[in-house]
CHARMM internal coordinates of N, CA and C (Angstrom, degrees):
IC EDIT
DIST 1 N 1 CA 1.4471
DIST 1 CA 1 C 1.5320
ANGL 1 N 1 CA 1 C 108.15
DIST 1 C 2 N 1.3128
ANGL 1 CA 1 C 2 N 116.12
DIHE 1 N 1 CA 1 C 2 N 145.14
DIST 2 N 2 CA 1.4552
ANGL 1 C 2 N 2 CA 122.82
DIHE 1 CA 1 C 2 N 2 CA -179.46
DIST 2 CA 2 C 1.5324
ANGL 2 N 2 CA 2 C 109.74
DIHE 1 C 2 N 2 CA 2 C -71.08
DIST 2 C 3 N 1.3336
ANGL 2 CA 2 C 3 N 116.44
DIHE 2 N 2 CA 2 C 3 N 136.32
DIST 3 N 3 CA 1.4556
ANGL 2 C 3 N 3 CA 121.38
DIHE 2 CA 2 C 3 N 3 CA 175.32
DIST 3 CA 3 C 1.5303
ANGL 3 N 3 CA 3 C 107.59
DIHE 2 C 3 N 3 CA 3 C -87.04
DIST 3 C 4 N 1.3324
ANGL 3 CA 3 C 4 N 116.86
DIHE 3 N 3 CA 3 C 4 N 100.69
DIST 4 N 4 CA 1.4664
ANGL 3 C 4 N 4 CA 121.00
DIHE 3 CA 3 C 4 N 4 CA -175.54
DIST 4 CA 4 C 1.5228
ANGL 4 N 4 CA 4 C 112.38
DIHE 3 C 4 N 4 CA 4 C -64.63
DIST 4 C 5 N 1.3218
ANGL 4 CA 4 C 5 N 117.95
DIHE 4 N 4 CA 4 C 5 N -38.55
DIST 5 N 5 CA 1.4581
ANGL 4 C 5 N 5 CA 119.99
DIHE 4 CA 4 C 5 N 5 CA 178.10
DIST 5 CA 5 C 1.5255
ANGL 5 N 5 CA 5 C 111.02
DIHE 4 C 5 N 5 CA 5 C -61.67
DIST 5 C 6 N 1.3137
ANGL 5 CA 5 C 6 N 116.38
DIHE 5 N 5 CA 5 C 6 N -43.07
DIST 6 N 6 CA 1.4560
ANGL 5 C 6 N 6 CA 120.34
DIHE 5 CA 5 C 6 N 6 CA 178.94
DIST 6 CA 6 C 1.5281
ANGL 6 N 6 CA 6 C 111.12
DIHE 5 C 6 N 6 CA 6 C -61.71
DIST 6 C 7 N 1.3043
ANGL 6 CA 6 C 7 N 116.26
DIHE 6 N 6 CA 6 C 7 N -36.13
DIST 7 N 7 CA 1.4659
ANGL 6 C 7 N 7 CA 121.57
DIHE 6 CA 6 C 7 N 7 CA -176.19
DIST 7 CA 7 C 1.5270
ANGL 7 N 7 CA 7 C 113.20
DIHE 6 C 7 N 7 CA 7 C -82.14
DIST 7 C 8 N 1.3481
ANGL 7 CA 7 C 8 N 118.65
DIHE 7 N 7 CA 7 C 8 N -37.45
DIST 8 N 8 CA 1.4616
ANGL 7 C 8 N 8 CA 120.84
DIHE 7 CA 7 C 8 N 8 CA -169.22
DIST 8 CA 8 C 1.5265
ANGL 8 N 8 CA 8 C 116.35
DIHE 7 C 8 N 8 CA 8 C -121.51
DIST 8 C 9 N 1.3116
ANGL 8 CA 8 C 9 N 120.10
DIHE 8 N 8 CA 8 C 9 N -13.39
DIST 9 N 9 CA 1.4597
ANGL 8 C 9 N 9 CA 121.56
DIHE 8 CA 8 C 9 N 9 CA -174.63
DIST 9 CA 9 C 1.5235
ANGL 9 N 9 CA 9 C 112.26
DIHE 8 C 9 N 9 CA 9 C -57.35
DIST 9 C 10 N 1.3210
ANGL 9 CA 9 C 10 N 116.69
DIHE 9 N 9 CA 9 C 10 N -37.41
DIST 10 N 10 CA 1.4619
ANGL 9 C 10 N 10 CA 121.19
DIHE 9 CA 9 C 10 N 10 CA 179.56
DIST 10 CA 10 C 1.5352
ANGL 10 N 10 CA 10 C 111.52
DIHE 9 C 10 N 10 CA 10 C -58.44
DIST 10 C 11 N 1.3317
ANGL 10 CA 10 C 11 N 117.21
DIHE 10 N 10 CA 10 C 11 N -33.44
DIST 11 N 11 CA 1.4598
ANGL 10 C 11 N 11 CA 121.18
DIHE 10 CA 10 C 11 N 11 CA 179.31
DIST 11 CA 11 C 1.5294
ANGL 11 N 11 CA 11 C 112.06
DIHE 10 C 11 N 11 CA 11 C -66.49
DIST 11 C 12 N 1.3264
ANGL 11 CA 11 C 12 N 117.85
DIHE 11 N 11 CA 11 C 12 N -27.52
DIST 12 N 12 CA 1.4590
ANGL 11 C 12 N 12 CA 121.27
DIHE 11 CA 11 C 12 N 12 CA -179.45
DIST 12 CA 12 C 1.5190
ANGL 12 N 12 CA 12 C 112.96
DIHE 11 C 12 N 12 CA 12 C -79.96
DIST 12 C 13 N 1.3334
ANGL 12 CA 12 C 13 N 117.14
DIHE 12 N 12 CA 12 C 13 N -27.67
DIST 13 N 13 CA 1.4655
ANGL 12 C 13 N 13 CA 120.79
DIHE 12 CA 12 C 13 N 13 CA -171.56
DIST 13 CA 13 C 1.5195
ANGL 13 N 13 CA 13 C 114.28
DIHE 12 C 13 N 13 CA 13 C -114.04
DIST 13 C 14 N 1.3278
ANGL 13 CA 13 C 14 N 117.55
DIHE 13 N 13 CA 13 C 14 N 11.98
DIST 14 N 14 CA 1.4635
ANGL 13 C 14 N 14 CA 121.45
DIHE 13 CA 13 C 14 N 14 CA 177.20
DIST 14 CA 14 C 1.5289
ANGL 14 N 14 CA 14 C 108.34
DIHE 13 C 14 N 14 CA 14 C -139.11
DIST 14 C 15 N 1.3039
ANGL 14 CA 14 C 15 N 116.23
DIHE 14 N 14 CA 14 C 15 N -176.01
DIST 15 N 15 CA 1.4677
ANGL 14 C 15 N 15 CA 121.19
DIHE 14 CA 14 C 15 N 15 CA 176.72
DIST 15 CA 15 C 1.5180
ANGL 15 N 15 CA 15 C 111.85
DIHE 14 C 15 N 15 CA 15 C -89.92
DIST 15 C 16 N 1.3339
ANGL 15 CA 15 C 16 N 117.33
DIHE 15 N 15 CA 15 C 16 N 9.01
DIST 16 N 16 CA 1.4602
ANGL 15 C 16 N 16 CA 121.73
DIHE 15 CA 15 C 16 N 16 CA 179.88
DIST 16 CA 16 C 1.5285
ANGL 16 N 16 CA 16 C 109.10
DIHE 15 C 16 N 16 CA 16 C -62.86
DIST 16 C 17 N 1.3259
ANGL 16 CA 16 C 17 N 117.19
DIHE 16 N 16 CA 16 C 17 N 136.12
DIST 17 N 17 CA 1.4616
ANGL 16 C 17 N 17 CA 122.83
DIHE 16 CA 16 C 17 N 17 CA -175.58
DIST 17 CA 17 C 1.5211
ANGL 17 N 17 CA 17 C 111.26
DIHE 16 C 17 N 17 CA 17 C -120.55
DIST 17 C 18 N 1.3291
ANGL 17 CA 17 C 18 N 115.38
DIHE 17 N 17 CA 17 C 18 N 155.34
DIST 18 N 18 CA 1.4607
ANGL 17 C 18 N 18 CA 123.89
DIHE 17 CA 17 C 18 N 18 CA 170.58
DIST 18 CA 18 C 1.5210
ANGL 18 N 18 CA 18 C 106.88
DIHE 17 C 18 N 18 CA 18 C -86.34
DIST 18 C 19 N 1.3166
ANGL 18 CA 18 C 19 N 117.93
DIHE 18 N 18 CA 18 C 19 N 136.46
DIST 19 N 19 CA 1.4563
ANGL 18 C 19 N 19 CA 121.66
DIHE 18 CA 18 C 19 N 19 CA 174.45
DIST 19 CA 19 C 1.5217
ANGL 19 N 19 CA 19 C 107.97
DIHE 18 C 19 N 19 CA 19 C -98.10
DIST 19 C 20 N 1.3369
ANGL 19 CA 19 C 20 N 115.90
DIHE 19 N 19 CA 19 C 20 N 114.97
DIST 20 N 20 CA 1.4674
ANGL 19 C 20 N 20 CA 121.98
DIHE 19 CA 19 C 20 N 20 CA -178.07
DIST 20 CA 20 C 1.5225
ANGL 20 N 20 CA 20 C 108.05
DIHE 19 C 20 N 20 CA 20 C -125.92
DIST 20 C 21 N 1.3085
ANGL 20 CA 20 C 21 N 115.91
DIHE 20 N 20 CA 20 C 21 N 115.22
DIST 21 N 21 CA 1.4659
ANGL 20 C 21 N 21 CA 121.76
DIHE 20 CA 20 C 21 N 21 CA 178.68
DIST 21 CA 21 C 1.5280
ANGL 21 N 21 CA 21 C 112.05
DIHE 20 C 21 N 21 CA 21 C 50.87
DIST 21 C 22 N 1.3189
ANGL 21 CA 21 C 22 N 117.12
DIHE 21 N 21 CA 21 C 22 N 41.23
DIST 22 N 22 CA 1.4551
ANGL 21 C 22 N 22 CA 121.74
DIHE 21 CA 21 C 22 N 22 CA 175.79
DIST 22 CA 22 C 1.5187
ANGL 22 N 22 CA 22 C 115.70
DIHE 21 C 22 N 22 CA 22 C 85.22
DIST 22 C 23 N 1.3275
ANGL 22 CA 22 C 23 N 118.16
DIHE 22 N 22 CA 22 C 23 N -0.25
DIST 23 N 23 CA 1.4620
ANGL 22 C 23 N 23 CA 120.63
DIHE 22 CA 22 C 23 N 23 CA 176.61
DIST 23 CA 23 C 1.5237
ANGL 23 N 23 CA 23 C 108.93
DIHE 22 C 23 N 23 CA 23 C -115.39
DIST 23 C 24 N 1.3107
ANGL 23 CA 23 C 24 N 115.79
DIHE 23 N 23 CA 23 C 24 N 151.23
DIST 24 N 24 CA 1.4634
ANGL 23 C 24 N 24 CA 121.44
DIHE 23 CA 23 C 24 N 24 CA 179.26
DIST 24 CA 24 C 1.5194
ANGL 24 N 24 CA 24 C 109.00
DIHE 23 C 24 N 24 CA 24 C -100.07
DIST 24 C 25 N 1.3250
ANGL 24 CA 24 C 25 N 116.68
DIHE 24 N 24 CA 24 C 25 N 127.79
DIST 25 N 25 CA 1.4570
ANGL 24 C 25 N 25 CA 121.88
DIHE 24 CA 24 C 25 N 25 CA -177.26
DIST 25 CA 25 C 1.5196
ANGL 25 N 25 CA 25 C 110.85
DIHE 24 C 25 N 25 CA 25 C -128.86
DIST 25 C 26 N 1.3224
ANGL 25 CA 25 C 26 N 115.30
DIHE 25 N 25 CA 25 C 26 N 144.11
DIST 26 N 26 CA 1.4626
ANGL 25 C 26 N 26 CA 121.59
DIHE 25 CA 25 C 26 N 26 CA 176.13
DIST 26 CA 26 C 1.5165
ANGL 26 N 26 CA 26 C 109.73
DIHE 25 C 26 N 26 CA 26 C -76.39
DIST 26 C 27 N 1.3238
ANGL 26 CA 26 C 27 N 116.24
DIHE 26 N 26 CA 26 C 27 N 146.21
DIST 27 N 27 CA 1.4602
ANGL 26 C 27 N 27 CA 121.36
DIHE 26 CA 26 C 27 N 27 CA 174.15
DIST 27 CA 27 C 1.5226
ANGL 27 N 27 CA 27 C 107.83
DIHE 26 C 27 N 27 CA 27 C -85.12
DIST 27 C 28 N 1.3172
ANGL 27 CA 27 C 28 N 116.51
DIHE 27 N 27 CA 27 C 28 N 127.39
DIST 28 N 28 CA 1.4584
ANGL 27 C 28 N 28 CA 123.26
DIHE 27 CA 27 C 28 N 28 CA -178.81
DIST 28 CA 28 C 1.5329
ANGL 28 N 28 CA 28 C 110.21
DIHE 27 C 28 N 28 CA 28 C -92.33
DIST 28 C 29 N 1.3395
ANGL 28 CA 28 C 29 N 116.52
DIHE 28 N 28 CA 28 C 29 N -45.90
DIST 29 N 29 CA 1.4652
ANGL 28 C 29 N 29 CA 121.47
DIHE 28 CA 28 C 29 N 29 CA 176.97
DIST 29 CA 29 C 1.5268
ANGL 29 N 29 CA 29 C 109.50
DIHE 28 C 29 N 29 CA 29 C -163.24
DIST 29 C 30 N 1.3140
ANGL 29 CA 29 C 30 N 114.92
DIHE 29 N 29 CA 29 C 30 N 175.30
DIST 30 N 30 CA 1.4625
ANGL 29 C 30 N 30 CA 122.27
DIHE 29 CA 29 C 30 N 30 CA 178.55
DIST 30 CA 30 C 1.5127
ANGL 30 N 30 CA 30 C 107.97
DIHE 29 C 30 N 30 CA 30 C -155.90
DIST 30 C 31 N 1.3138
ANGL 30 CA 30 C 31 N 116.20
DIHE 30 N 30 CA 30 C 31 N 160.77
DIST 31 N 31 CA 1.4586
ANGL 30 C 31 N 31 CA 119.70
DIHE 30 CA 30 C 31 N 31 CA 179.55
DIST 31 CA 31 C 1.5173
ANGL 31 N 31 CA 31 C 110.76
DIHE 30 C 31 N 31 CA 31 C 177.67
DIST 31 C 32 N 1.3177
ANGL 31 CA 31 C 32 N 114.60
DIHE 31 N 31 CA 31 C 32 N -171.99
DIST 32 N 32 CA 1.4635
ANGL 31 C 32 N 32 CA 121.49
DIHE 31 CA 31 C 32 N 32 CA -178.86
DIST 32 CA 32 C 1.5157
ANGL 32 N 32 CA 32 C 109.67
DIHE 31 C 32 N 32 CA 32 C -93.49
DIST 32 C 33 N 1.3289
ANGL 32 CA 32 C 33 N 117.39
DIHE 32 N 32 CA 32 C 33 N 147.36
DIST 33 N 33 CA 1.4630
ANGL 32 C 33 N 33 CA 120.44
DIHE 32 CA 32 C 33 N 33 CA 172.24
DIST 33 CA 33 C 1.5245
ANGL 33 N 33 CA 33 C 108.69
DIHE 32 C 33 N 33 CA 33 C -121.72
DIST 33 C 34 N 1.3274
ANGL 33 CA 33 C 34 N 114.74
DIHE 33 N 33 CA 33 C 34 N 148.17
DIST 34 N 34 CA 1.4604
ANGL 33 C 34 N 34 CA 120.02
DIHE 33 CA 33 C 34 N 34 CA -177.30
DIST 34 CA 34 C 1.5244
ANGL 34 N 34 CA 34 C 109.93
DIHE 33 C 34 N 34 CA 34 C -138.02
DIST 34 C 35 N 1.3139
ANGL 34 CA 34 C 35 N 115.44
DIHE 34 N 34 CA 34 C 35 N 171.39
DIST 35 N 35 CA 1.4614
ANGL 34 C 35 N 35 CA 121.09
DIHE 34 CA 34 C 35 N 35 CA 178.98
DIST 35 CA 35 C 1.5336
ANGL 35 N 35 CA 35 C 111.42
DIHE 34 C 35 N 35 CA 35 C -102.59
DIST 35 C 36 N 1.3123
ANGL 35 CA 35 C 36 N 116.88
DIHE 35 N 35 CA 35 C 36 N 12.27
DIST 36 N 36 CA 1.4558
ANGL 35 C 36 N 36 CA 121.58
DIHE 35 CA 35 C 36 N 36 CA -177.54
DIST 36 CA 36 C 1.5148
ANGL 36 N 36 CA 36 C 112.40
DIHE 35 C 36 N 36 CA 36 C 100.68
DIST 36 C 37 N 1.3358
ANGL 36 CA 36 C 37 N 116.85
DIHE 36 N 36 CA 36 C 37 N -19.14
DIST 37 N 37 CA 1.4562
ANGL 36 C 37 N 37 CA 121.35
DIHE 36 CA 36 C 37 N 37 CA -179.84
DIST 37 CA 37 C 1.5263
ANGL 37 N 37 CA 37 C 112.78
DIHE 36 C 37 N 37 CA 37 C -119.96
DIST 37 C 38 N 1.3315
ANGL 37 CA 37 C 38 N 116.28
DIHE 37 N 37 CA 37 C 38 N -36.07
DIST 38 N 38 CA 1.4574
ANGL 37 C 38 N 38 CA 119.43
DIHE 37 CA 37 C 38 N 38 CA -177.95
DIST 38 CA 38 C 1.5171
ANGL 38 N 38 CA 38 C 110.82
DIHE 37 C 38 N 38 CA 38 C -148.40
DIST 38 C 39 N 1.3163
ANGL 38 CA 38 C 39 N 115.78
DIHE 38 N 38 CA 38 C 39 N 155.69
DIST 39 N 39 CA 1.4602
ANGL 38 C 39 N 39 CA 121.36
DIHE 38 CA 38 C 39 N 39 CA 176.73
DIST 39 CA 39 C 1.5161
ANGL 39 N 39 CA 39 C 108.59
DIHE 38 C 39 N 39 CA 39 C -70.07
DIST 39 C 40 N 1.3154
ANGL 39 CA 39 C 40 N 115.92
DIHE 39 N 39 CA 39 C 40 N 127.80
DIST 40 N 40 CA 1.4657
ANGL 39 C 40 N 40 CA 122.03
DIHE 39 CA 39 C 40 N 40 CA -179.05
DIST 40 CA 40 C 1.5193
ANGL 40 N 40 CA 40 C 112.67
DIHE 39 C 40 N 40 CA 40 C -101.20
DIST 40 C 41 N 1.3280
ANGL 40 CA 40 C 41 N 117.60
DIHE 40 N 40 CA 40 C 41 N -19.97
DIST 41 N 41 CA 1.4623
ANGL 40 C 41 N 41 CA 121.45
DIHE 40 CA 40 C 41 N 41 CA -178.18
DIST 41 CA 41 C 1.5102
ANGL 41 N 41 CA 41 C 109.62
DIHE 40 C 41 N 41 CA 41 C 163.16
DIST 41 C 42 N 1.3362
ANGL 41 CA 41 C 42 N 115.60
DIHE 41 N 41 CA 41 C 42 N -154.93
DIST 42 N 42 CA 1.4515
ANGL 41 C 42 N 42 CA 119.42
DIHE 41 CA 41 C 42 N 42 CA 179.11
DIST 42 CA 42 C 1.5204
ANGL 42 N 42 CA 42 C 110.43
DIHE 41 C 42 N 42 CA 42 C -132.33
DIST 42 C 43 N 1.3328
ANGL 42 CA 42 C 43 N 114.46
DIHE 42 N 42 CA 42 C 43 N 167.57
DIST 43 N 43 CA 1.4636
ANGL 42 C 43 N 43 CA 121.11
DIHE 42 CA 42 C 43 N 43 CA 178.68
DIST 43 CA 43 C 1.5186
ANGL 43 N 43 CA 43 C 109.25
DIHE 42 C 43 N 43 CA 43 C -129.81
DIST 43 C 44 N 1.3193
ANGL 43 CA 43 C 44 N 114.87
DIHE 43 N 43 CA 43 C 44 N 158.26
DIST 44 N 44 CA 1.4538
ANGL 43 C 44 N 44 CA 122.43
DIHE 43 CA 43 C 44 N 44 CA 172.55
DIST 44 CA 44 C 1.5212
ANGL 44 N 44 CA 44 C 106.09
DIHE 43 C 44 N 44 CA 44 C -132.32
DIST 44 C 45 N 1.3312
ANGL 44 CA 44 C 45 N 116.38
DIHE 44 N 44 CA 44 C 45 N 125.78
DIST 45 N 45 CA 1.4586
ANGL 44 C 45 N 45 CA 120.88
DIHE 44 CA 44 C 45 N 45 CA 177.09
DIST 45 CA 45 C 1.5190
ANGL 45 N 45 CA 45 C 108.38
DIHE 44 C 45 N 45 CA 45 C -102.72
DIST 45 C 46 N 1.3414
ANGL 45 CA 45 C 46 N 115.86
DIHE 45 N 45 CA 45 C 46 N 127.96
DIST 46 N 46 CA 1.4608
ANGL 45 C 46 N 46 CA 121.84
DIHE 45 CA 45 C 46 N 46 CA 177.56
DIST 46 CA 46 C 1.5258
ANGL 46 N 46 CA 46 C 108.32
DIHE 45 C 46 N 46 CA 46 C -112.79
DIST 46 C 47 N 1.3222
ANGL 46 CA 46 C 47 N 116.49
DIHE 46 N 46 CA 46 C 47 N -171.68
DIST 47 N 47 CA 1.4647
ANGL 46 C 47 N 47 CA 120.81
DIHE 46 CA 46 C 47 N 47 CA -179.73
DIST 47 CA 47 C 1.5245
ANGL 47 N 47 CA 47 C 112.42
DIHE 46 C 47 N 47 CA 47 C -53.80
DIST 47 C 48 N 1.3288
ANGL 47 CA 47 C 48 N 117.02
DIHE 47 N 47 CA 47 C 48 N -39.62
DIST 48 N 48 CA 1.4637
ANGL 47 C 48 N 48 CA 120.60
DIHE 47 CA 47 C 48 N 48 CA -172.01
DIST 48 CA 48 C 1.5211
ANGL 48 N 48 CA 48 C 115.45
DIHE 47 C 48 N 48 CA 48 C -127.85
DIST 48 C 49 N 1.3396
ANGL 48 CA 48 C 49 N 118.33
DIHE 48 N 48 CA 48 C 49 N -1.35
DIST 49 N 49 CA 1.4621
ANGL 48 C 49 N 49 CA 120.68
DIHE 48 CA 48 C 49 N 49 CA -174.40
DIST 49 CA 49 C 1.5189
ANGL 49 N 49 CA 49 C 112.29
DIHE 48 C 49 N 49 CA 49 C -141.28
DIST 49 C 50 N 1.3164
ANGL 49 CA 49 C 50 N 114.99
DIHE 49 N 49 CA 49 C 50 N 158.27
DIST 50 N 50 CA 1.4652
ANGL 49 C 50 N 50 CA 122.09
DIHE 49 CA 49 C 50 N 50 CA 168.35
DIST 50 CA 50 C 1.5215
ANGL 50 N 50 CA 50 C 105.52
DIHE 49 C 50 N 50 CA 50 C -121.44
DIST 50 C 51 N 1.3216
ANGL 50 CA 50 C 51 N 115.86
DIHE 50 N 50 CA 50 C 51 N 119.51
DIST 51 N 51 CA 1.4581
ANGL 50 C 51 N 51 CA 123.08
DIHE 50 CA 50 C 51 N 51 CA -176.86
DIST 51 CA 51 C 1.5168
ANGL 51 N 51 CA 51 C 108.78
DIHE 50 C 51 N 51 CA 51 C -104.92
DIST 51 C 52 N 1.3311
ANGL 51 CA 51 C 52 N 116.57
DIHE 51 N 51 CA 51 C 52 N 135.11
DIST 52 N 52 CA 1.4552
ANGL 51 C 52 N 52 CA 121.98
DIHE 51 CA 51 C 52 N 52 CA -178.85
DIST 52 CA 52 C 1.5271
ANGL 52 N 52 CA 52 C 109.92
DIHE 51 C 52 N 52 CA 52 C -113.80
DIST 52 C 53 N 1.3276
ANGL 52 CA 52 C 53 N 115.49
DIHE 52 N 52 CA 52 C 53 N 139.27
DIST 53 N 53 CA 1.4616
ANGL 52 C 53 N 53 CA 123.17
DIHE 52 CA 52 C 53 N 53 CA 179.48
DIST 53 CA 53 C 1.5219
ANGL 53 N 53 CA 53 C 108.60
DIHE 52 C 53 N 53 CA 53 C -130.21
DIST 53 C 54 N 1.3402
ANGL 53 CA 53 C 54 N 117.25
DIHE 53 N 53 CA 53 C 54 N 151.80
DIST 54 N 54 CA 1.4638
ANGL 53 C 54 N 54 CA 120.24
DIHE 53 CA 53 C 54 N 54 CA 177.12
DIST 54 CA 54 C 1.5277
ANGL 54 N 54 CA 54 C 109.69
DIHE 53 C 54 N 54 CA 54 C -83.97
DIST 54 C 55 N 1.3083
ANGL 54 CA 54 C 55 N 117.08
DIHE 54 N 54 CA 54 C 55 N -176.12
DIST 55 N 55 CA 1.4675
ANGL 54 C 55 N 55 CA 121.92
DIHE 54 CA 54 C 55 N 55 CA -176.59
DIST 55 CA 55 C 1.5296
ANGL 55 N 55 CA 55 C 112.62
DIHE 54 C 55 N 55 CA 55 C -66.54
DIST 55 C 56 N 1.3230
ANGL 55 CA 55 C 56 N 117.56
DIHE 55 N 55 CA 55 C 56 N -19.14
DIST 56 N 56 CA 1.4592
ANGL 55 C 56 N 56 CA 121.09
DIHE 55 CA 55 C 56 N 56 CA 176.98
DIST 56 CA 56 C 1.5260
ANGL 56 N 56 CA 56 C 112.07
DIHE 55 C 56 N 56 CA 56 C -88.69
DIST 56 C 57 N 1.3269
ANGL 56 CA 56 C 57 N 116.97
DIHE 56 N 56 CA 56 C 57 N -4.67
DIST 57 N 57 CA 1.4495
ANGL 56 C 57 N 57 CA 121.28
DIHE 56 CA 56 C 57 N 57 CA -179.36
DIST 57 CA 57 C 1.5109
ANGL 57 N 57 CA 57 C 113.95
DIHE 56 C 57 N 57 CA 57 C 89.16
DIST 57 C 58 N 1.3448
ANGL 57 CA 57 C 58 N 117.14
DIHE 57 N 57 CA 57 C 58 N 9.29
DIST 58 N 58 CA 1.4602
ANGL 57 C 58 N 58 CA 121.21
DIHE 57 CA 57 C 58 N 58 CA 178.65
DIST 58 CA 58 C 1.5273
ANGL 58 N 58 CA 58 C 109.58
DIHE 57 C 58 N 58 CA 58 C -81.52
DIST 58 C 59 N 1.3282
ANGL 58 CA 58 C 59 N 116.21
DIHE 58 N 58 CA 58 C 59 N 137.48
DIST 59 N 59 CA 1.4630
ANGL 58 C 59 N 59 CA 121.78
DIHE 58 CA 58 C 59 N 59 CA 178.75
DIST 59 CA 59 C 1.5224
ANGL 59 N 59 CA 59 C 110.13
DIHE 58 C 59 N 59 CA 59 C -63.17
DIST 59 C 60 N 1.3445
ANGL 59 CA 59 C 60 N 116.52
DIHE 59 N 59 CA 59 C 60 N 134.62
DIST 60 N 60 CA 1.4623
ANGL 59 C 60 N 60 CA 122.21
DIHE 59 CA 59 C 60 N 60 CA -179.75
DIST 60 CA 60 C 1.5257
ANGL 60 N 60 CA 60 C 110.80
DIHE 59 C 60 N 60 CA 60 C -109.78
DIST 60 C 61 N 1.3384
ANGL 60 CA 60 C 61 N 116.63
DIHE 60 N 60 CA 60 C 61 N -56.06
DIST 61 N 61 CA 1.4554
ANGL 60 C 61 N 61 CA 119.16
DIHE 60 CA 60 C 61 N 61 CA -177.43
DIST 61 CA 61 C 1.5223
ANGL 61 N 61 CA 61 C 110.31
DIHE 60 C 61 N 61 CA 61 C -158.33
DIST 61 C 62 N 1.3432
ANGL 61 CA 61 C 62 N 114.39
DIHE 61 N 61 CA 61 C 62 N 165.25
DIST 62 N 62 CA 1.4561
ANGL 61 C 62 N 62 CA 122.32
DIHE 61 CA 61 C 62 N 62 CA 179.00
DIST 62 CA 62 C 1.5217
ANGL 62 N 62 CA 62 C 107.46
DIHE 61 C 62 N 62 CA 62 C -129.24
DIST 62 C 63 N 1.3391
ANGL 62 CA 62 C 63 N 115.85
DIHE 62 N 62 CA 62 C 63 N 133.26
DIST 63 N 63 CA 1.4662
ANGL 62 C 63 N 63 CA 120.93
DIHE 62 CA 62 C 63 N 63 CA 175.08
DIST 63 CA 63 C 1.5173
ANGL 63 N 63 CA 63 C 107.56
DIHE 62 C 63 N 63 CA 63 C -117.23
DIST 63 C 64 N 1.3212
ANGL 63 CA 63 C 64 N 116.81
DIHE 63 N 63 CA 63 C 64 N 133.64
DIST 64 N 64 CA 1.4545
ANGL 63 C 64 N 64 CA 120.20
DIHE 63 CA 63 C 64 N 64 CA 175.28
DIST 64 CA 64 C 1.5071
ANGL 64 N 64 CA 64 C 108.30
DIHE 63 C 64 N 64 CA 64 C -80.84
DIST 64 C 65 N 1.3265
ANGL 64 CA 64 C 65 N 116.81
DIHE 64 N 64 CA 64 C 65 N 132.87
DIST 65 N 65 CA 1.4576
ANGL 64 C 65 N 65 CA 121.39
DIHE 64 CA 64 C 65 N 65 CA 178.83
DIST 65 CA 65 C 1.5195
ANGL 65 N 65 CA 65 C 109.44
DIHE 64 C 65 N 65 CA 65 C -79.92
DIST 65 C 66 N 1.3021
ANGL 65 CA 65 C 66 N 116.67
DIHE 65 N 65 CA 65 C 66 N 140.19
DIST 66 N 66 CA 1.4614
ANGL 65 C 66 N 66 CA 122.04
DIHE 65 CA 65 C 66 N 66 CA 175.85
DIST 66 CA 66 C 1.5223
ANGL 66 N 66 CA 66 C 106.49
DIHE 65 C 66 N 66 CA 66 C -99.29
DIST 66 C 67 N 1.3167
ANGL 66 CA 66 C 67 N 114.90
DIHE 66 N 66 CA 66 C 67 N 111.30
DIST 67 N 67 CA 1.4598
ANGL 66 C 67 N 67 CA 120.10
DIHE 66 CA 66 C 67 N 67 CA -177.43
DIST 67 CA 67 C 1.5216
ANGL 67 N 67 CA 67 C 109.49
DIHE 66 C 67 N 67 CA 67 C -91.39
DIST 67 C 68 N 1.3188
ANGL 67 CA 67 C 68 N 115.31
DIHE 67 N 67 CA 67 C 68 N 129.51
DIST 68 N 68 CA 1.4730
ANGL 67 C 68 N 68 CA 119.61
DIHE 67 CA 67 C 68 N 68 CA -178.36
DIST 68 CA 68 C 1.5042
ANGL 68 N 68 CA 68 C 110.86
DIHE 67 C 68 N 68 CA 68 C -87.44
END
COOR INIT
IC SEED 1 N 1 CA 1 C
IC BUILD
């Protein structure tokens, strides 16, 4: 299983940014996502997006966040 802290913790405690479609975004949080029965992968939430990855760490999809 992927160690999420090892992979993303630095993004929370430094000025390091994610590059998404040519823009740099701060990581807000990250964690595991599931379908109600089993863990399917992990997510990373940035300033404007939620990125989903499978259990192998491969990118699956990106959702734009709607900020109120």
